LOKE-204260 format. One record per residue (C-alpha): chain; residue number from 1; z, x, y; residue in one letter. Coordinates in nm, 2 decimals. Last residue first. Example, Ala and Ser with C-alpha at 12.3 -4.5 7.8 and 13.67 -1.06 7.14 Angstrom:
BEGIN
A, 2, 0.71, 1.37, -0.11, S
A, 1, 0.78, 1.23, -0.45, A
END
This chain:
BEGIN
A, 273, 9.84, 9.75, 9.11, A
A, 272, 9.98, 9.68, 8.76, G
A, 271, 10.32, 9.84, 8.83, M
A, 270, 10.22, 10.13, 8.60, G
A, 269, 9.91, 10.19, 8.80, E
A, 268, 10.12, 10.20, 9.11, L
A, 267, 10.35, 10.46, 8.95, I
A, 266, 10.06, 10.68, 8.84, E
A, 265, 9.89, 10.66, 9.18, D
A, 264, 10.21, 10.76, 9.35, K
A, 263, 10.27, 11.05, 9.11, L
A, 262, 9.91, 11.17, 9.18, N
A, 261, 9.97, 11.14, 9.55, L
A, 260, 10.29, 11.33, 9.52, Y
A, 259, 10.13, 11.61, 9.32, D
A, 258, 9.85, 11.64, 9.58, L
A, 257, 10.09, 11.65, 9.88, D
A, 256, 10.33, 11.91, 9.74, V
A, 255, 10.67, 11.84, 9.58, I
A, 254, 10.99, 12.04, 9.65, G
A, 253, 11.22, 11.75, 9.72, L
A, 252, 11.29, 11.88, 10.07, H
A, 251, 10.92, 11.95, 10.13, A
A, 250, 10.82, 11.60, 10.02, L
A, 249, 11.09, 11.44, 10.25, A
A, 248, 10.99, 11.65, 10.55, P
A, 247, 10.61, 11.58, 10.48, Q
A, 246, 10.64, 11.20, 10.45, L
A, 245, 10.53, 11.13, 10.81, R
A, 244, 10.23, 11.36, 10.76, S
A, 243, 10.10, 11.14, 10.48, L
A, 242, 10.01, 10.87, 10.74, E
A, 241, 9.94, 10.54, 10.56, Q
A, 240, 9.68, 10.34, 10.75, K
A, 239, 9.80, 9.98, 10.77, P
A, 238, 9.68, 9.76, 10.48, S
A, 237, 9.40, 9.51, 10.44, I
A, 236, 9.47, 9.33, 10.12, R
A, 235, 9.40, 9.41, 9.76, W
A, 234, 9.73, 9.61, 9.74, Y
A, 233, 9.95, 9.55, 10.04, Y
A, 232, 10.27, 9.50, 9.85, R
A, 231, 10.20, 9.80, 9.63, Y
A, 230, 10.11, 10.03, 9.91, A
A, 229, 10.42, 9.93, 10.10, E
A, 228, 10.64, 9.98, 9.80, S
A, 227, 10.49, 10.33, 9.75, I
A, 226, 10.59, 10.43, 10.10, D
A, 225, 10.93, 10.26, 10.07, Q
A, 224, 11.00, 10.46, 9.75, A
A, 223, 10.89, 10.78, 9.92, L
A, 222, 11.14, 10.73, 10.21, T
A, 221, 11.42, 10.62, 9.97, L
A, 220, 11.38, 10.93, 9.76, V
A, 219, 11.40, 11.15, 10.07, C
A, 218, 11.70, 10.96, 10.21, L
A, 217, 11.88, 10.98, 9.88, L
A, 216, 11.82, 11.36, 9.87, E
A, 215, 11.96, 11.41, 10.21, R
A, 214, 12.26, 11.18, 10.15, T
A, 213, 12.35, 11.35, 9.82, H
A, 212, 12.35, 11.69, 10.01, D
A, 211, 12.63, 11.56, 10.23, A
A, 210, 12.56, 11.52, 10.60, V
A, 209, 12.54, 11.73, 10.91, E
A, 208, 12.29, 11.61, 11.17, I
A, 207, 12.06, 11.87, 11.33, R
A, 206, 12.01, 12.01, 10.98, D
A, 205, 11.63, 11.97, 11.00, E
A, 204, 11.64, 11.73, 10.71, L
A, 203, 11.90, 11.52, 10.89, V
A, 202, 11.70, 11.52, 11.22, A
A, 201, 11.39, 11.41, 11.04, D
A, 200, 11.58, 11.14, 10.85, I
A, 199, 11.71, 10.99, 11.18, Q
A, 198, 11.59, 10.63, 11.14, P
A, 197, 11.72, 10.62, 10.78, Q
A, 196, 12.06, 10.75, 10.90, L
A, 195, 12.28, 10.44, 10.86, R
A, 194, 12.17, 10.35, 10.50, I
A, 193, 12.20, 10.71, 10.38, T
A, 192, 12.54, 10.75, 10.56, D
A, 191, 12.67, 10.44, 10.37, A
A, 190, 12.55, 10.59, 10.05, I
A, 189, 12.71, 10.93, 10.12, Y
A, 188, 13.03, 10.75, 10.21, Q
A, 187, 13.07, 10.61, 9.86, P
A, 186, 13.07, 10.23, 9.85, L
A, 185, 13.41, 10.07, 9.92, L
A, 184, 13.30, 9.73, 10.05, W
A, 183, 13.41, 9.82, 10.40, R
A, 182, 13.20, 10.14, 10.40, E
A, 181, 12.88, 9.96, 10.27, A
A, 180, 12.93, 9.69, 10.53, M
A, 179, 12.95, 9.95, 10.80, R
A, 178, 12.63, 10.11, 10.67, A
A, 177, 12.45, 9.78, 10.68, G
A, 176, 12.56, 9.70, 11.03, V
A, 175, 12.46, 10.05, 11.15, R
A, 174, 12.12, 10.02, 10.99, Y
A, 173, 12.08, 9.66, 11.13, H
A, 172, 12.09, 9.81, 11.48, S
A, 171, 12.33, 9.78, 11.77, F
A, 170, 12.36, 9.63, 12.12, G
A, 169, 12.14, 9.33, 12.03, F
A, 168, 11.82, 9.37, 12.24, Q
A, 167, 11.82, 9.74, 12.33, Q
A, 166, 11.99, 9.84, 12.00, T
A, 165, 11.74, 9.64, 11.80, E
A, 164, 11.44, 9.80, 11.98, A
A, 163, 11.58, 10.15, 11.93, Q
A, 162, 11.65, 10.09, 11.57, E
A, 161, 11.30, 9.95, 11.52, L
A, 160, 11.14, 10.25, 11.68, E
A, 159, 11.34, 10.49, 11.46, A
A, 158, 11.26, 10.29, 11.14, A
A, 157, 10.89, 10.27, 11.23, S
A, 156, 10.77, 9.95, 11.39, L
A, 155, 10.56, 9.70, 11.19, N
A, 154, 10.82, 9.42, 11.18, G
A, 153, 10.87, 9.41, 11.56, N
A, 152, 10.74, 9.06, 11.66, K
A, 151, 10.82, 8.89, 11.34, L
A, 150, 11.15, 9.08, 11.32, L
A, 149, 11.25, 8.95, 11.67, F
A, 148, 11.17, 8.59, 11.57, D
A, 147, 11.40, 8.63, 11.27, R
A, 146, 11.67, 8.77, 11.50, Y
A, 145, 11.67, 8.48, 11.75, N
A, 144, 11.97, 8.29, 11.61, D
A, 143, 12.18, 8.61, 11.58, F
A, 142, 12.46, 8.67, 11.34, G
A, 141, 12.31, 8.53, 11.02, Q
A, 140, 11.98, 8.70, 11.07, V
A, 139, 12.17, 9.02, 11.16, M
A, 138, 12.37, 9.00, 10.84, L
A, 137, 12.05, 8.93, 10.64, P
A, 136, 11.90, 9.26, 10.79, L
A, 135, 12.21, 9.48, 10.75, G
A, 134, 12.14, 9.50, 10.38, C
A, 133, 11.83, 9.72, 10.45, D
A, 132, 11.91, 10.01, 10.22, H
A, 131, 12.11, 9.78, 9.99, L
A, 130, 11.89, 9.75, 9.68, M
A, 129, 11.75, 10.10, 9.71, G
A, 128, 12.10, 10.25, 9.77, C
A, 127, 12.24, 10.07, 9.47, T
A, 126, 11.95, 10.19, 9.25, Y
A, 125, 11.99, 10.55, 9.36, V
A, 124, 12.37, 10.55, 9.32, D
A, 123, 12.34, 10.40, 8.98, D
A, 122, 12.09, 10.66, 8.86, K
A, 121, 12.31, 10.95, 8.98, N
A, 120, 12.08, 11.21, 9.15, L
A, 119, 11.94, 11.49, 8.95, R
A, 118, 11.61, 11.49, 9.14, T
A, 117, 11.23, 11.47, 9.11, L
A, 116, 11.13, 11.26, 8.82, R
A, 115, 11.44, 11.06, 8.77, Q
A, 114, 11.47, 11.02, 9.15, A
A, 113, 11.12, 10.88, 9.17, I
A, 112, 11.17, 10.63, 8.90, V
A, 111, 11.50, 10.51, 9.03, T
A, 110, 11.37, 10.49, 9.39, S
A, 109, 11.08, 10.27, 9.26, L
A, 108, 11.32, 10.03, 9.10, E
A, 107, 11.54, 10.01, 9.41, S
A, 106, 11.24, 9.98, 9.65, V
A, 105, 11.08, 9.70, 9.45, D
A, 104, 11.41, 9.51, 9.42, Q
A, 103, 11.48, 9.55, 9.79, A
A, 102, 11.13, 9.43, 9.87, T
A, 101, 11.16, 9.12, 9.66, D
A, 100, 11.51, 9.06, 9.80, W
A, 99, 11.38, 9.07, 10.16, F
A, 98, 11.08, 8.85, 10.08, R
A, 97, 11.29, 8.59, 9.92, E
A, 96, 11.51, 8.55, 10.23, M
A, 95, 11.61, 8.19, 10.22, R
A, 94, 11.98, 8.16, 10.32, G
A, 93, 12.25, 8.39, 10.45, T
A, 92, 12.46, 8.32, 10.14, K
A, 91, 12.24, 8.57, 9.97, Q
A, 90, 12.43, 8.85, 10.14, L
A, 89, 12.76, 8.76, 9.97, S
A, 88, 12.60, 8.72, 9.63, N
A, 87, 12.42, 9.06, 9.67, K
A, 86, 12.75, 9.22, 9.77, M
A, 85, 12.94, 9.07, 9.47, L
A, 84, 12.67, 9.20, 9.23, T
A, 83, 12.66, 9.54, 9.39, L
A, 82, 13.04, 9.57, 9.36, R
A, 81, 13.05, 9.45, 9.00, V
A, 80, 12.77, 9.69, 8.90, L
A, 79, 12.94, 9.99, 9.07, S
A, 78, 13.27, 9.89, 8.90, F
A, 77, 13.09, 9.87, 8.57, I
A, 76, 12.94, 10.22, 8.62, R
A, 75, 13.27, 10.37, 8.71, Q
A, 74, 13.47, 10.21, 8.42, F
A, 73, 13.23, 10.32, 8.14, G
A, 72, 12.90, 10.18, 8.02, L
A, 71, 12.97, 10.14, 7.65, L
A, 70, 13.34, 10.08, 7.64, S
A, 69, 13.35, 9.87, 7.96, L
A, 68, 13.05, 9.66, 7.84, A
A, 67, 13.23, 9.61, 7.51, R
A, 66, 13.54, 9.49, 7.69, E
A, 65, 13.32, 9.27, 7.91, V
A, 64, 13.20, 9.09, 7.60, S
A, 63, 12.87, 9.00, 7.44, T
A, 62, 12.68, 9.33, 7.49, I
A, 61, 12.36, 9.35, 7.28, E
A, 60, 12.30, 9.68, 7.11, V
A, 59, 12.05, 9.96, 7.18, A
A, 58, 12.14, 9.99, 7.54, L
A, 57, 11.86, 10.06, 7.79, G
A, 56, 12.07, 10.03, 8.10, Y
A, 55, 11.78, 9.91, 8.32, Y
A, 54, 11.64, 9.70, 8.03, P
A, 53, 11.90, 9.43, 8.11, S
A, 52, 12.20, 9.37, 7.88, N
A, 51, 12.46, 9.50, 8.13, A
A, 50, 12.30, 9.28, 8.40, A
A, 49, 12.34, 8.97, 8.19, K
A, 48, 12.69, 9.06, 8.09, L
A, 47, 12.79, 9.13, 8.45, I
A, 46, 12.63, 8.81, 8.57, M
A, 45, 12.83, 8.60, 8.32, S
A, 44, 13.16, 8.75, 8.43, Y
A, 43, 13.07, 8.71, 8.79, L
A, 42, 13.00, 8.34, 8.75, A
A, 41, 13.32, 8.29, 8.54, V
A, 40, 13.55, 8.47, 8.78, D
A, 39, 13.89, 8.49, 8.60, K
A, 38, 13.71, 8.68, 8.32, R
A, 37, 13.66, 8.98, 8.54, L
A, 36, 14.03, 9.01, 8.61, L
A, 35, 14.12, 8.98, 8.24, D
A, 34, 13.86, 9.25, 8.16, A
A, 33, 14.02, 9.48, 8.41, I
A, 32, 14.37, 9.42, 8.27, Q
A, 31, 14.25, 9.48, 7.92, R
A, 30, 14.08, 9.81, 8.01, Q
A, 29, 14.39, 9.95, 8.19, D
A, 28, 14.28, 10.23, 8.41, P
A, 27, 14.49, 10.55, 8.37, D
A, 26, 14.53, 10.72, 8.71, E
A, 25, 14.44, 10.38, 8.87, A
A, 24, 14.12, 10.37, 9.07, Q
A, 23, 13.96, 10.11, 8.84, F
A, 22, 14.26, 9.87, 8.87, A
A, 21, 14.30, 9.91, 9.25, R
A, 20, 13.93, 9.86, 9.30, A
A, 19, 13.94, 9.56, 9.07, L
A, 18, 14.20, 9.39, 9.28, S
A, 17, 14.01, 9.46, 9.61, I
A, 16, 13.69, 9.33, 9.46, L
A, 15, 13.86, 9.02, 9.32, I
A, 14, 14.00, 8.94, 9.67, E
A, 13, 13.64, 8.92, 9.80, P
A, 12, 13.57, 9.18, 10.08, Q
A, 11, 13.52, 9.03, 10.42, P
A, 10, 13.17, 8.96, 10.55, P
A, 9, 13.05, 9.20, 10.82, I
A, 8, 12.90, 9.03, 11.12, L
A, 7, 13.24, 9.01, 11.29, T
A, 6, 13.25, 9.39, 11.33, N
A, 5, 12.94, 9.40, 11.55, F
A, 4, 13.09, 9.11, 11.75, H
A, 3, 13.39, 9.31, 11.84, K
A, 2, 13.17, 9.61, 11.93, Q
A, 1, 12.97, 9.39, 12.17, M
END
């Protein structure tokens, strides 16, 4: 089963490996990096489009990768390239619009929450939100019956879902997603965040040793998922939200119930809900 687990992970594109070497050099060569990006026309175009998005809030329009490198910096551009390549690879799985809608919601909500309650790096938060369930499309691709499995088990908690996945497939999508994050050169604390979502209580109770970044990312992700559920179910019958399950995350971030509910209402109102 372990061999099959590894075969679910798509290989790194050669351009990612080349860019990693260039970015990690003691003195990165901007011209070399720009030349590498220009070799992939689709990637080049997506980088410029993303760099000009409201997310980065730049006052000037970026028309070249050299300009993007100057304004955003090597690390941010590498994070953007890596996330773009990962999304492209995962989208080859096929029609999963609901997955990407949810990922986009969670990433944007995570960014808002993190800015209000933490000092986490904005790009780390956004990346973690986009990829927190990146193992799902890989499981869909690897197992013919995984879509049916999700239809039957989609309302389970993260811990219950991991247990059901492990019983039926030998491992969970959380493990698969974390392994992809590691192979594709994401920081270990992001890979750990993806893997440990079902064990957030154990993490916050210090029964699992992790980096402080992982603890905060898990808390932010938990609140973002809660608000995303409320947004997606607005004007429809929704499952009862248990505030008690959010208590460990709220306590770790130093926010009381009433303040969180007010923040949640404020964010939902801003989303047009």
